[in-house]
C-alpha positions in Angstrom: 43.5 7.8 44.0 44.2 11.4 44.8 44.9 12.0 48.5 43.2 15.4 48.4 39.9 13.9 47.2 40.0 11.2 49.8 40.7 13.8 52.5 38.0 16.1 51.4 35.5 13.2 51.3 36.5 12.1 54.9 36.2 15.7 56.1 32.8 16.0 54.6 31.5 12.7 55.9 32.8 13.4 59.5 31.4 17.0 59.5 28.0 16.0 58.2 27.8 12.9 60.3 28.8 14.7 63.5 26.3 17.5 62.8 23.5 15.0 62.1 24.2 12.9 65.2 24.2 16.0 67.5 21.1 17.5 65.8 18.9 14.4 66.1 20.3 12.5 69.0 21.1 15.3 71.5 18.4 17.8 70.7 17.7 18.8 74.3 21.3 19.7 75.3 22.8 23.2 75.8 24.6 24.8 73.0 28.0 24.4 74.6 27.4 20.7 75.2 26.3 20.3 71.6 29.5 21.8 70.3 31.6 19.5 72.6 29.6 16.5 71.4 30.0 17.6 67.8 33.8 17.7 68.2 33.7 14.3 69.9 31.6 12.7 67.1 33.7 14.4 64.4 36.9 12.8 65.7 35.3 9.4 66.3 34.0 9.4 62.7 37.4 10.5 61.4 39.2 7.8 63.2 36.7 5.1 62.1 37.1 6.2 58.5 40.9 6.1 58.8 40.7 2.5 60.3 38.4 1.4 57.5 40.5 2.9 54.8 43.7 1.4 56.3 42.1 -2.0 56.3 40.9 -1.7 52.7 44.4 -0.5 51.7 46.0 -3.4 53.5 43.6 -6.0 52.0 44.2 -4.7 48.5 47.9 -5.4 48.7 
């Protein structure tokens, strides 16, 4: 599988997921706090995806 496609998919999922979590979970926060939480959720989602993809890759071998 092409690494660029996987990376684009991971970036899209993390960005959309972080934005949706901040929008619906933390609606009453200040704008600066929302940005900080978005960055936090973005990186958490990225690392979760990396862990899952590493496990899938390991189990396929």
